[in-house]
KETI-961668 format. One line per 8 residues: number of its first residue (from 1); for each residue x, y, z of N, C-alpha, C, O, CB. Coordinates in pm, whole numbers, padded with zeros to 5 digits. Glycine has a CB too. Example, Ala and Ser with C-alpha at 12.3 -4.5 7.8 and 13.67 -1.06 7.14 Angstrom:
residues 2
1) 01319 -00569 00780 01230 -00450 00780 01320 -00330 00780 01424 -00332 00846 01131 -00447 00905 ~ 01285 -00225 00708 01367 -00106 00714 01290 00003 00787 01341 00114 00804 01408 -00060 00572
end
This chain:
residues 208
1) 11338 16304 14360 11333 16170 14306 11361 16175 14157 11326 16272 14090 11196 16104 14334 ~ 11423 16071 14104 11453 16064 13963 11342 15989 13892 11305 15878 13932 11590 15997 13938 ~ 11288 16049 13788 11178 15985 13716 11207 15987 13567 11123 16028 13487 11043 16055 13747 ~ 11328 15942 13528 11367 15940 13389 11269 15857 13308 11208 15762 13357 11508 15884 13374 ~ 11255 15895 13181 11171 15821 13088 11023 15822 13128 10952 15724 13104 11220 15678 13078 ~ 10978 15928 13186 10835 15944 13212 10797 16089 13182 10878 16180 13196 10800 15906 13360 ~ 10672 16108 13141 10630 16240 13098 10484 16264 13137 10399 16177 13119 10648 16256 12945 ~ 10459 16380 13192 10322 16419 13230 10271 16520 13128 10330 16626 13108 10318 16479 13375
9) 10160 16485 13064 10096 16574 12966 09983 16650 13035 09904 16592 13109 10042 16493 12843 ~ 09976 16780 13011 09875 16865 13074 09796 16933 12963 09852 17000 12876 09941 16972 13169 ~ 09663 16915 12966 09577 16983 12868 09476 17069 12944 09387 17017 13011 09504 16880 12774 ~ 09492 17200 12932 09402 17295 13000 09408 17425 12922 09516 17470 12885 09443 17316 13151 ~ 09291 17485 12898 09290 17608 12819 09327 17731 12901 09337 17841 12847 09155 17628 12756 ~ 09346 17715 13032 09384 17826 13120 09536 17830 13132 09595 17740 13193 09316 17811 13262 ~ 09602 17931 13074 09749 17937 13076 09808 17934 13217 09911 17871 13240 09796 18060 13005 ~ 09743 18002 13310 09796 18006 13447 09787 17868 13513 09877 17829 13587 09721 18110 13531
17) 09679 17795 13485 09664 17661 13540 09768 17567 13480 09828 17486 13552 09522 17607 13513 ~ 09789 17578 13349 09892 17495 13285 10029 17521 13347 10103 17428 13378 09896 17523 13134 ~ 10061 17648 13363 10192 17684 13418 10206 17635 13561 10313 17588 13600 10212 17836 13412 ~ 10100 17646 13639 10103 17604 13780 10126 17453 13791 10209 17407 13870 09973 17643 13851 ~ 10050 17376 13712 10064 17230 13719 10201 17187 13666 10264 17098 13722 09952 17161 13638 ~ 10245 17251 13558 10376 17217 13502 10486 17242 13604 10577 17160 13618 10403 17297 13374 ~ 10478 17353 13674 10578 17384 13777 10574 17282 13890 10679 17239 13939 10554 17525 13834 ~ 10454 17243 13931 10438 17144 14037 10499 17010 13995 10571 16947 14071 10289 17127 14073
25) 10468 16969 13874 10516 16841 13824 10669 16839 13818 10732 16740 13857 10458 16811 13684 ~ 10727 16948 13769 10873 16954 13757 10941 16965 13892 11058 16928 13906 10912 17071 13670 ~ 10870 17015 13991 10929 17031 14125 10959 16896 14190 11041 16889 14281 10837 17112 14215 ~ 10893 16789 14144 10920 16656 14200 10998 16569 14103 11006 16447 14120 10788 16587 14238 ~ 11056 16632 13999 11148 16559 13913 11090 16502 13786 11162 16434 13712 11207 16452 13988 ~ 10961 16526 13758 10902 16474 13635 10920 16575 13521 10937 16694 13544 10752 16443 13656 ~ 10918 16524 13400 10915 16609 13282 10768 16634 13245 10684 16545 13260 10993 16544 13163 ~ 10739 16754 13198 10600 16788 13166 10592 16858 13031 10684 16929 12990 10539 16878 13275
33) 10481 16835 12962 10447 16909 12840 10303 16954 12854 10216 16876 12894 10468 16820 12710 ~ 10277 17080 12820 10141 17130 12836 10085 17177 12702 10157 17219 12612 10137 17244 12938 ~ 09951 17166 12692 09881 17198 12567 09754 17276 12602 09693 17255 12706 09846 17068 12487 ~ 09716 17366 12511 09598 17449 12534 09470 17381 12486 09360 17424 12521 09614 17583 12465 ~ 09485 17276 12406 09366 17208 12353 09398 17062 12323 09514 17022 12313 09315 17279 12225 ~ 09292 16984 12309 09311 16843 12274 09367 16830 12133 09446 16740 12106 09177 16765 12286 ~ 09328 16918 12044 09379 16915 11906 09530 16935 11905 09603 16866 11835 09310 17023 11820 ~ 09575 17031 11984 09719 17059 11993 09794 16935 12042 09903 16904 11993 09746 17178 12087
41) 09735 16865 12138 09796 16743 12191 09803 16635 12083 09907 16572 12065 09717 16690 12313 ~ 09694 16614 12011 09689 16508 11911 09780 16537 11792 09825 16443 11726 09548 16488 11863 ~ 09807 16662 11764 09895 16698 11653 10043 16691 11691 10131 16698 11605 09862 16838 11603 ~ 10070 16676 11820 10210 16669 11865 10265 16528 11845 10188 16432 11834 10223 16712 12014 ~ 10395 16517 11841 10460 16387 11829 10483 16332 11969 10563 16387 12045 10595 16397 11749 ~ 10413 16225 12003 10420 16170 12138 10541 16078 12150 10554 15983 12072 10290 16094 12173 ~ 10630 16103 12246 10748 16019 12262 10712 15882 12318 10608 15865 12382 10849 16087 12352 ~ 10799 15784 12294 10777 15648 12342 10826 15634 12486 10924 15565 12513 10847 15545 12251
49) 10758 15701 12577 10795 15692 12719 10668 15668 12800 10557 15684 12750 10868 15823 12767 ~ 10686 15628 12926 10571 15615 13015 10516 15755 13043 10592 15851 13057 10610 15543 13147 ~ 10385 15765 13051 10327 15895 13075 10187 15887 13132 10128 15780 13140 10325 15974 12949 ~ 10135 16002 13170 09994 16012 13210 09944 16149 13167 10023 16238 13134 09975 15992 13365 ~ 09813 16165 13167 09751 16284 13111 09667 16354 13217 09574 16295 13273 09665 16248 12989 ~ 09699 16480 13243 09617 16564 13331 09527 16646 13239 09575 16730 13163 09706 16657 13425 ~ 09397 16621 13247 09304 16671 13146 09190 16750 13208 09119 16701 13295 09248 16556 13065 ~ 09173 16874 13161 09059 16955 13207 08932 16901 13144 08932 16861 13028 09079 17106 13172
57) 08824 16899 13220 08698 16847 13169 08637 16941 13067 08593 16899 12960 08599 16822 13283 ~ 08634 17069 13100 08569 17167 13013 08674 17239 12929 08755 17317 12981 08486 17269 13095 ~ 08672 17212 12800 08765 17273 12707 08688 17329 12588 08577 17283 12561 08871 17170 12660 ~ 08743 17429 12517 08675 17481 12398 08656 17370 12295 08749 17294 12268 08754 17598 12336 ~ 08538 17361 12238 08514 17256 12139 08492 17122 12207 08395 17104 12280 08630 17247 12040 ~ 08582 17028 12182 08570 16893 12236 08594 16893 12386 08694 16948 12433 08669 16799 12166 ~ 08504 16832 12463 08521 16826 12608 08625 16721 12645 08660 16635 12564 08387 16796 12678 ~ 08672 16728 12768 08768 16629 12815 08710 16488 12813 08780 16393 12780 08813 16664 12955
65) 08582 16475 12848 08518 16343 12848 08508 16287 12705 08529 16168 12684 08379 16353 12911 ~ 08476 16374 12609 08471 16329 12470 08611 16290 12421 08628 16194 12346 08413 16440 12380 ~ 08710 16366 12466 08848 16336 12426 08895 16203 12485 08969 16129 12421 08942 16450 12470 ~ 08851 16174 12607 08884 16046 12669 08836 15931 12580 08908 15832 12562 08821 16036 12810 ~ 08717 15943 12525 08663 15841 12436 08741 15834 12305 08764 15726 12251 08515 15868 12407 ~ 08784 15951 12254 08863 15953 12131 08998 15884 12152 09045 15811 12065 08885 16098 12083 ~ 09059 15906 12267 09187 15841 12297 09173 15690 12292 09258 15620 12236 09240 15885 12434 ~ 09065 15639 12350 09042 15495 12351 09026 15442 12208 09081 15338 12174 08917 15460 12434
73) 08951 15517 12126 08932 15476 11985 09063 15483 11907 09084 15405 11814 08825 15564 11918 ~ 09151 15575 11945 09278 15594 11875 09388 15504 11928 09502 15511 11883 09322 15737 11884 ~ 09354 15418 12024 09450 15325 12083 09562 15398 12156 09676 15352 12158 09508 15236 11974 ~ 09529 15512 12218 09622 15585 12304 09581 15556 12447 09467 15584 12486 09621 15741 12274 ~ 09672 15500 12525 09631 15444 12654 09693 15512 12776 09706 15449 12881 09666 15300 12657 ~ 09730 15637 12764 09783 15706 12882 09676 15713 12991 09561 15747 12961 09833 15848 12844 ~ 09711 15682 13116 09615 15701 13225 09571 15848 13232 09653 15939 13217 09676 15656 13361 ~ 09442 15869 13256 09385 16004 13255 09348 16048 13396 09282 15975 13470 09262 16011 13163
81) 09391 16169 13431 09352 16234 13556 09271 16358 13517 09324 16450 13455 09479 16272 13646 ~ 09143 16361 13554 09059 16475 13520 09069 16582 13628 09074 16552 13747 08914 16432 13502 ~ 09071 16707 13583 09059 16820 13674 08947 16909 13622 08929 16923 13501 09196 16900 13686 ~ 08872 16968 13713 08760 17053 13669 08720 17152 13777 08736 17126 13896 08640 16967 13631 ~ 08670 17264 13733 08614 17361 13826 08463 17351 13833 08399 17424 13908 08654 17501 13786 ~ 08406 17260 13755 08260 17249 13744 08215 17103 13751 08125 17063 13677 08211 17314 13614 ~ 08276 17026 13836 08245 16883 13841 08116 16852 13914 08070 16929 13998 08358 16809 13906 ~ 08057 16738 13879 07943 16688 13954 07956 16537 13959 08041 16478 13892 07807 16732 13888
89) 07872 16474 14039 07883 16329 14060 07863 16250 13932 07945 16163 13903 07783 16284 14164 ~ 07757 16276 13853 07741 16198 13729 07861 16210 13635 07901 16113 13571 07616 16244 13656 ~ 07919 16331 13629 08034 16352 13543 08153 16270 13590 08221 16206 13509 08071 16500 13538 ~ 08178 16272 13720 08292 16196 13774 08270 16046 13758 08365 15972 13729 08315 16231 13922 ~ 08147 16001 13777 08117 15858 13760 08141 15816 13616 08199 15711 13590 07970 15827 13801 ~ 08096 15900 13521 08116 15871 13379 08263 15862 13345 08306 15773 13271 08048 15978 13293 ~ 08342 15955 13400 08486 15956 13372 08554 15833 13428 08638 15772 13361 08551 16082 13430 ~ 08520 15795 13550 08583 15680 13614 08543 15550 13545 08625 15459 13530 08547 15674 13764
97) 08417 15541 13503 08372 15422 13432 08447 15405 13300 08469 15293 13254 08221 15428 13407 ~ 08485 15517 13240 08557 15514 13113 08706 15491 13133 08782 15485 13036 08535 15643 13036 ~ 08748 15479 13258 08888 15442 13283 08976 15547 13346 09095 15523 13367 08948 15403 13158 ~ 08920 15666 13378 09003 15767 13444 09048 15716 13581 08975 15642 13647 08924 15900 13460 ~ 09168 15754 13622 09219 15705 13751 09189 15804 13865 09199 15767 13982 09369 15680 13743 ~ 09153 15929 13831 09121 16026 13935 09039 16138 13874 09049 16168 13755 09250 16081 14002 ~ 08955 16201 13959 08871 16313 13917 08881 16417 14029 08823 16400 14136 08719 16268 13891 ~ 08954 16524 14002 08982 16625 14105 08910 16755 14072 08914 16803 13959 09133 16649 14118
105) 08845 16812 14172 08774 16938 14155 08863 17054 14199 08920 17052 14308 08642 16938 14235 ~ 08875 17155 14113 08952 17275 14146 08879 17355 14254 08756 17363 14250 08974 17363 14020 ~ 08950 17414 14350 09094 17399 14372 09125 17267 14443 09061 17234 14542 09148 17518 14454 ~ 09221 17193 14394 09259 17067 14455 09393 17083 14527 09468 17176 14500 09267 16954 14349 ~ 09421 16991 14618 09549 16994 14689 09660 16946 14595 09642 16849 14521 09544 16907 14817 ~ 09773 17013 14600 09886 16972 14518 09920 16825 14538 09947 16752 14443 10008 17058 14549 ~ 09917 16782 14665 09956 16644 14695 09859 16544 14634 09899 16435 14592 09965 16623 14846 ~ 09731 16579 14629 09633 16489 14568 09664 16469 14419 09656 16357 14368 09490 16545 14585
113) 09700 16578 14352 09735 16567 14211 09863 16487 14193 09872 16401 14105 09751 16706 14149 ~ 09964 16514 14277 10090 16441 14266 10071 16292 14292 10130 16209 14224 10193 16498 14363 ~ 09988 16260 14390 09960 16118 14419 09898 16050 14297 09934 15938 14263 09866 16104 14541 ~ 09804 16120 14234 09738 16063 14115 09838 16049 14000 09835 15949 13927 09619 16152 14071 ~ 09925 16147 13983 10026 16141 13877 10121 16024 13899 10151 15950 13806 10105 16273 13871 ~ 10169 16008 14023 10260 15896 14052 10192 15763 14023 10254 15672 13969 10306 15901 14200 ~ 10066 15753 14059 09992 15629 14034 09974 15608 13884 09988 15496 13834 09854 15631 14104 ~ 09942 15716 13812 09925 15705 13667 10052 15662 13596 10048 15578 13506 09878 15837 13611
121) 10165 15719 13637 10292 15682 13574 10327 15536 13604 10379 15465 13518 10405 15774 13623 ~ 10299 15493 13726 10325 15353 13761 10238 15259 13678 10284 15155 13631 10301 15330 13912 ~ 10111 15295 13661 10020 15214 13580 10072 15203 13438 10070 15096 13378 09877 15274 13581 ~ 10119 15316 13383 10164 15315 13244 10295 15240 13228 10317 15172 13128 10179 15458 13191 ~ 10384 15251 13328 10508 15172 13322 10476 15023 13322 10534 14947 13245 10601 15205 13442 ~ 10383 14982 13407 10343 14841 13413 10282 14797 13280 10309 14687 13232 10243 14817 13528 ~ 10200 14885 13221 10136 14851 13093 10240 14832 12984 10233 14738 12905 10036 14961 13052 ~ 10338 14922 12980 10443 14912 12877 10529 14788 12899 10566 14720 12803 10531 15038 12878
129) 10561 14759 13025 10642 14640 13054 10567 14514 13014 10626 14420 12961 10677 14635 13204 ~ 10436 14512 13039 10353 14397 13000 10350 14382 12849 10354 14270 12798 10210 14413 13055 ~ 10342 14495 12776 10339 14491 12630 10471 14437 12574 10471 14360 12478 10311 14630 12574 ~ 10582 14478 12636 10713 14429 12593 10724 14279 12617 10772 14205 12531 10827 14503 12667 ~ 10679 14236 12734 10685 14094 12767 10599 14012 12671 10641 13905 12626 10639 14070 12911 ~ 10479 14062 12639 10390 13990 12548 10452 13980 12409 10441 13876 12343 10253 14060 12540 ~ 10517 14087 12364 10583 14084 12233 10694 13979 12232 10712 13908 12133 10640 14223 12198 ~ 10769 13970 12342 10875 13870 12351 10818 13729 12350 10871 13640 12283 10958 13892 12478
137) 10708 13708 12424 10645 13577 12427 10594 13537 12288 10605 13421 12249 10529 13575 12528 ~ 10539 13632 12215 10491 13602 12080 10605 13562 11989 10590 13474 11904 10417 13723 12022 ~ 10721 13628 12005 10837 13591 11924 10883 13449 11959 10917 13371 11870 10953 13692 11946 ~ 10884 13418 12087 10924 13282 12127 10824 13180 12072 10863 13074 12022 10932 13271 12282 ~ 10696 13213 12080 10593 13121 12032 10608 13096 11882 10588 12984 11834 10453 13176 12063 ~ 10644 13202 11808 10661 13188 11663 10774 13092 11628 10776 13036 11519 10688 13325 11600 ~ 10868 13072 11723 10981 12982 11697 10942 12835 11713 11019 12746 11674 11097 13015 11790 ~ 10824 12808 11768 10781 12669 11786 10738 12609 11653 10686 12679 11565 10665 12662 11889
145) 10759 12479 11639 10709 12408 11522 10558 12388 11537 10505 12401 11647 10782 12271 11503 ~ 10488 12356 11429 10343 12330 11441 10311 12222 11544 10214 12235 11618 10287 12289 11306 ~ 10393 12118 11550 10367 12012 11648 10389 12062 11790 10313 12029 11881 10457 11890 11621 ~ 10493 12142 11810 10521 12197 11942 10408 12290 11987 10379 12300 12106 10656 12273 11942 ~ 10344 12358 11891 10230 12444 11925 10108 12362 11966 10023 12409 12042 10194 12534 11805 ~ 10101 12241 11918 09994 12151 11964 10024 12099 12104 09934 12083 12186 09977 12033 11866 ~ 10150 12073 12130 10190 12015 12258 10182 12118 12372 10143 12086 12484 10332 11958 12248 ~ 10220 12242 12341 10233 12344 12447 10107 12362 12531 10117 12356 12654 10271 12476 12386
153) 09989 12385 12473 09871 12406 12558 09833 12282 12638 09776 12294 12747 09753 12449 12473 ~ 09863 12164 12586 09833 12041 12660 09924 12029 12781 09879 11993 12890 09849 11918 12568 ~ 10051 12059 12762 10145 12058 12874 10103 12162 12977 10102 12134 13097 10290 12086 12825 ~ 10068 12283 12930 10030 12392 13021 09903 12359 13098 09880 12413 13206 10010 12522 12942 ~ 09819 12270 13043 09696 12231 13112 09716 12113 13204 09620 12064 13265 09589 12198 13011 ~ 09840 12065 13216 09869 11960 13313 09857 11819 13259 09858 11723 13337 09781 11974 13428 ~ 09844 11803 13128 09835 11668 13072 09966 11593 13093 10074 11651 13083 09799 11674 12922 ~ 09956 11464 13121 10074 11378 13131 10124 11346 12990 10050 11357 12892 10042 11247 13210
161) 10252 11306 12981 10309 11273 12850 10228 11165 12779 10205 11173 12658 10453 11227 12866 ~ 10186 11065 12855 10113 10955 12791 09976 11001 12740 09928 10951 12639 10094 10838 12891 ~ 09914 11098 12810 09787 11152 12763 09806 11232 12634 09727 11220 12540 09723 11241 12871 ~ 09913 11313 12632 09943 11391 12511 09974 11298 12394 09931 11321 12281 10061 11487 12537 ~ 10051 11192 12424 10087 11095 12320 09962 11033 12260 09952 11019 12138 10179 10985 12378 ~ 09868 10995 12345 09745 10934 12296 09661 11034 12218 09602 11000 12115 09663 10877 12414 ~ 09655 11157 12265 09575 11260 12198 09630 11293 12059 09553 11310 11964 09572 11386 12284 ~ 09763 11301 12048 09825 11342 11922 09880 11226 11840 09942 11245 11736 09936 11440 11950
169) 09855 11105 11890 09902 10984 11820 10054 10985 11802 10106 10966 11692 09832 10972 11684 ~ 10123 11009 11914 10270 11012 11916 10320 10913 12019 10243 10864 12102 10323 11155 11945 ~ 10450 10884 12015 10510 10801 12119 10542 10887 12239 10555 11009 12227 10638 10730 12067 ~ 10555 10824 12357 10590 10898 12478 10724 10969 12461 10741 11083 12504 10595 10803 12598 ~ 10820 10901 12397 10953 10960 12378 10944 11086 12292 11008 11186 12322 11048 10857 12312 ~ 10864 11080 12186 10848 11197 12098 10785 11314 12174 10826 11429 12157 10761 11162 11974 ~ 10688 11284 12258 10625 11389 12338 10726 11451 12433 10727 11573 12450 10505 11332 12417 ~ 10810 11369 12494 10913 11422 12585 11006 11518 12513 11044 11622 12566 10995 11307 12648
177) 11042 11481 12389 11131 11568 12310 11061 11700 12279 11120 11807 12297 11174 11498 12178 ~ 10936 11693 12234 10861 11816 12203 10842 11901 12328 10853 12024 12323 10724 11781 12141 ~ 10813 11836 12438 10792 11907 12565 10919 11982 12605 10913 12098 12645 10751 11808 12678 ~ 11033 11917 12593 11160 11981 12627 11189 12099 12534 11239 12202 12578 11275 11879 12620 ~ 11157 12081 12406 11180 12189 12311 11089 12309 12341 11132 12424 12331 11155 12139 12167 ~ 10965 12281 12377 10872 12389 12412 10925 12467 12533 10927 12590 12532 10731 12332 12443 ~ 10968 12395 12635 11020 12462 12755 11143 12546 12721 11157 12659 12770 11056 12358 12864 ~ 11232 12492 12637 11355 12563 12602 11324 12687 12518 11373 12796 12549 11450 12471 12526
185) 11244 12671 12413 11216 12783 12323 11133 12893 12390 11150 13011 12361 11143 12732 12200 ~ 11042 12852 12480 10961 12951 12550 11034 13011 12670 10984 13101 12736 10830 12889 12596 ~ 11154 12958 12697 11236 13004 12811 11161 12991 12943 11167 13078 13030 11280 13150 12791 ~ 11089 12880 12954 11014 12850 13076 11100 12762 13166 11142 12653 13127 10877 12780 13044 ~ 11127 12810 13286 11212 12734 13378 11133 12629 13455 11191 12539 13517 11281 12829 13477 ~ 11003 12639 13451 10918 12546 13525 10782 12538 13458 10750 12619 13372 10904 12589 13673 ~ 10702 12439 13499 10567 12428 13445 10482 12552 13479 10410 12600 13392 10499 12302 13499 ~ 10489 12605 13603 10413 12728 13631 10450 12843 13537 10364 12923 13500 10435 12771 13775
193) 10578 12852 13498 10619 12954 13400 10544 12933 13269 10489 13028 13211 10771 12949 13376 ~ 10542 12808 13222 10478 12779 13095 10326 12806 13101 10267 12856 13006 10504 12633 13054 ~ 10266 12774 13214 10123 12801 13233 10097 12951 13223 10004 12995 13156 10074 12746 13370 ~ 10180 13029 13291 10164 13175 13288 10182 13229 13146 10104 13313 13101 10265 13242 13382 ~ 10285 13180 13076 10308 13225 12939 10191 13188 12848 10146 13267 12766 10439 13164 12883 ~ 10141 13067 12865 10029 13020 12784 09905 13105 12809 09833 13139 12715 10000 12873 12814 ~ 09880 13137 12935 09765 13222 12968 09779 13360 12903 09682 13413 12848 09751 13238 13121 ~ 09899 13416 12909 09921 13548 12849 09900 13544 12699 09855 13643 12640 10061 13598 12881
201) 09932 13434 12639 09915 13420 12495 09775 13370 12459 09744 13349 12342 10019 13325 12439 ~ 09691 13351 12560 09553 13301 12540 09554 13168 12467 09476 13146 12374 09469 13403 12462 ~ 09645 13080 12511 09656 12950 12447 09614 12837 12541 09646 12720 12517 09799 12927 12400 ~ 09542 12870 12646 09501 12765 12740 09420 12658 12667 09343 12688 12576 09417 12826 12856 ~ 09439 12534 12708 09371 12424 12638 09222 12422 12661 09172 12465 12765 09428 12292 12680 ~ 09153 12371 12559 09007 12369 12564 08956 12246 12638 08845 12248 12692 08950 12372 12423 ~ 09034 12142 12642 08981 12019 12700 09088 11946 12779 09207 11971 12763 08926 11928 12592 ~ 09045 11858 12862 09134 11778 12945 09125 11636 12897 09191 11547 12951 09100 11788 13096
end
């Protein structure tokens, strides 16, 4: 399978484990980079591609669980797959509550790891696509006039033109013009489109 523009990061202090996972990952067409420590990973230049992180729980110095928390604080959002030879239920619960997508105990089945990696990459692709879409919506929103920004959440909340006109002290004709401009500038083909865009921008109206 072709998996261009995706990368699997492996952090494990065991060289043989790193090599084994890297070989497995590459055997199904993914690109992989491996690191002996979390510090080594953080000092590397991370490419702008979809990715996921295969992370050993027990590492010299900072543990994998502590590193998971550091990633969140650093605004690094790669999906995390934990692997460990010393796992227990409280540890796995803690990892999953913090957002890990899988917790595998060594020795694990190759297919279990690959399944988790595929899921992690899909999650990250969706996250990046959502971020791109949100950035585009924000640019479209910035193109609206102040009056159009007042009209948009009212339209998205289902207000009729006459209700908007009364609320903003405008004529029905003026509201129709603003409404059309909002739809055009936001590239909304329908009212449900505009509602979805408004929700994503957290611009839903406060009142009816």
